[in-house]
C-alpha positions, 0 to 999 in steps of 0.5 A: 193139640194135646188131650188130657183124660181125667182118670184120678177119681175114686169112683165112690158111686161104683163101689164095690166094683171100684174097691180093687179096680180103678173106674177107668179099668172097669169094662163095657163092651169087653173093653176097659172104659178108658180104652174107649176114650183113647180110641176115640181121641186117636181116631180124632187125631189126638196123638199126645195124651196126658192121664192123671192118676191117684186112686189105684193109679199104678194099675192104670199106668201098667195097663196103658203103658206108653200108648203105642197100642193105639198109636198115641203117646201117654204121659202120666200126671201122678197126684199122689194118694188123693185126687186134686179135683178137676182144676187142681189136677189140670194145674198139676199137669200143666208142665206136661200139657205145655203152653198151647190150648188143650182138650180135657175130657172127664173119665165118667162119660160116654158119648159119640161127640166128634172130638176132631172138631175141637182141634182149634183154639178157644176164643176165650179162656175155655170152650165147653161142650154142653148136653141136654139135662139127664134125669139125674141132673135136671137143673143143668149147670150153665146157660148159653147166650149165643155162644157165650156161656153164663152161670144162669139163664132161662134154660141151663144145660149140663156140662158134658165134661168135654172142654178146651182150655188155655193154660193161663186159666190155671197158671195162677192157681196154687198147687193142691185141691181145687174145683173147676166150677168156681174157676169157670164161673169167674171166667164167665163173669168176664165173658171169657167162656164160650160153649156149644150144645151137643144134641147127640148121644151122651151119658154119665157113667157114674153108677153101676146101673149106667155102666150096665146100660152103656155095656148093653149099648155097646153089645148091641153094636155087634152083628148077629154073627158076633163080629163087632160093628167097629164103625159104630163102636168107635164113635162111642167114648168113655171118659173119671170123676 
């Protein structure tokens, strides 16, 4: 199964850090953010990755190369100077993603979610991972009714930016900018989206404060002698708005 990392966003909330450096290349735990994600996906068995590019994308391509350092192959979906939003970016990347279901992970999250358990075909058009609502997003996004996802319900949870998708969900979209949420809500209206609630570590790396918080968390995984606890650090992943 292929996995796509969304890395095309401008990272406005992280300015001025992102004025000259794309958000995926900002560092936490002495490693660019996107590398945390690549390591986690590689350890989970995802060997074919697609990374979308827009803002300062050449820097990302130059840094990552073909992915051989992490025993993965990386293909790039170049969206031009302006990002196409999430659904538009996935639609643009379909020729690289192929005909089988694929995993998509946002580039602005940190999590210890076990990606290996998503090596499967979603029963409908999409399967989304949800998490507990953080303080900065208390109203949540979607509600779980059993395993079926709906826009509303008694208790809504936050979309974790981790999802399995069938290509058919995006195939009829025109090329260009397109948001993901309306497309998902339409599929939910037909009972075509399932989900799960993940109780483990997750955070949105969308501000300088949360970037610093994640950096501090990673540094705490180092032993007093200064060597890293790789078993712990490798479970932390970061993924671009």
